[in-house]
Structures are given as C-alpha cells and as structure tokens.
N, C-alpha and C positions, 0 to 999 in steps of 0.2 A: 504493499498499500506506498501510495506517495503522501512526504511531505501535507499535499495540498490536499494530496484524499482524506486523509486525515484528520486534519483541521480542521472541513469541510463538516467530520461525520462528529465529532467533537460541535462546532458551534451548532448546530442540528440538535443534539441532544441537551444538550444546557437549556435552547430555546425554548423544546418539547419538557423540560423538567422545569424548566419557570411557566411553559403556561397549566404544567397538573399543579406548581406554588398558587394561580389569583383563582382556574379552577377548586381544589380544594378551601381554601378559600372560602369562596361563594356557599362552594356548598355546606358548611361550615354553619355561615347564618343564616341560610334558610332554617337549620337544625335547629338553630338557636328561636330562630323570631317563632317560628312555628309549634315549640314547644309552649313556648313564653304563654302567658295568660294578663301579661297586659302588653305587648306590642303589640298593632293593628300592620295589620297584611293585607294581601288581598289576591288572587286568585287566576290571573288573564290568562285569559283562554285566544288572545287576541297576538298579535303584530304589535308592534310602537305603537303609542296612545293608546293601549286595548282598541284600535283597528280591528273588525273578525274578519278572517277569509275561507273559506269553504280549505277544510282541510288539505282535502288531495292538490289542489296550488299550493297550497301552503309547505304543504314538502316539498314539490319541484321548485317552485322557487327559495327552499334551503336551499335543499342541496345543492342548484349553480348556487346561490352564492357561499354556500363554506366552499365549493373544489376553485369559486374561484377566486377568492382569497388564499386558500391555497398553496393555486398557480403564482401568481405576483409573490409572494413571501417567499418560493423555493426563488424566483425569477432573482430576488435582492435576496437573496439569500448572505451576498458579502455582502451588502450596502452599513450600512452604516445602521451602530449596534440603534437608536435611537429611533428611524424607522422598520428593523427589525420587532422592536418592544411595539407597535402599536396593533402589527401583524400578529405579535402572538396575542396581546392585549383583544385585536375583535375573534381572534377564533378559540382563545379563552372565555370568553363572556361570550359567544353562540356553543359552543359546546356545552357546557352551564346551563341556559335558560334552555337546553337541549333537553338535558340529562330529567333536568324538572320537567319535564312535559313527558320526557319518557316513566317519569317519579309518581306525579304526582299527576297527570292529565291538562294541564297548566302549567304557568312561569310563574313562584313565588314572586308576589312584587314586593315591597314594605315600605318603599319610602317617597310619601305623598310630595306631588307634583303640580301650585297653583288650584290644586282641586279639581284639575283637572285624569290628571289619572295620579301611577304612583306608577314605580321603574324600584328597579334592585342593583346589586354590587357588580351585577356580570352588565347590566347596559350601562353604568358608570365605566366600563373598560369597551366595550365599543363602543359608546360614542366618546372617548377619550382619542381611540386609534384612530375610529378612522381622521378625526380634528387636527389628528397631528400632521396623518397620511399627507390631507389638504394643502393643513399646512405646507410641510415642507416639499410640494408638490409644488407651488404656490412660484414658495420659496424660488425651485429652482429657474423656478421657468424666470423670474424676473434676469436672473444671476446670464440667461439663454440669448 
C-alpha cells in the first residue's frame, strides 16, 4: 500500500469515526429527551419544518440526497478539514434522523423554533454543514 493510499484510508477512517461520535451524541440526547418527564418533544413525521411528503417520495429523495453527499464527500476527501467536517456534519445528521425514523417511525425534535416548528441536534449538524459548504463555495468563487 502506498503512502497516499495509507494516508487516504487514515483520513477516511478518522472522518467516519468523527461521524460516529456525532451520531452517538445525537442519539444519546434523544434518549434522554424521550425518558425525561420534563423536556417537551414532538414526533416529526415530516421533513424540514414539519412539511409532509408521501413515504415513497421521501425515501427516494432521501436516498438520492445521501448518495449525493457521499459522492461529493468522497470527491473532496483531500480538501480542507473544514469542508470535510461540513460533509461529516450533514451525513451525521442525516443518518441520525434516519435512525429515528427506523426506531420510532418519526424524527424526535425537542428544540422549539419560533412557535412554527422544532428541531434537534442532527438538524443543527445538517444546517451548519450545508451553511459552511455554501459559504466556502461563495468564498472560492470570489477568488476565481
């Protein structure tokens, strides 16, 4: 195995390990929320901001989206650490919310937002990751 291959496999392993930490952290928070008698939460059957899609459409869209993020993450595996963390945040949040859907039939949300919706740590990961990717894209466009 060449040095570059070893280095790339180490990078991939460390990023997947970090992703696991974010997923476990989110799942622990949700377990605490679900067991608490004092923390309000809701079971979100929809997508962002509680919008509801038919299950078949949702599954297809979700699968395509996750595959796209994995593809871009893999293409940019050697880019900046900040870009890598952004992809890891998006994947972690998406996977953790998928675990909720499989385990509970919905996504557990516990942070109220302007009396319109609620969200969770996984949603924060997705939003921050996407925001940083957008910011870095605009920043790189200005340089070109």
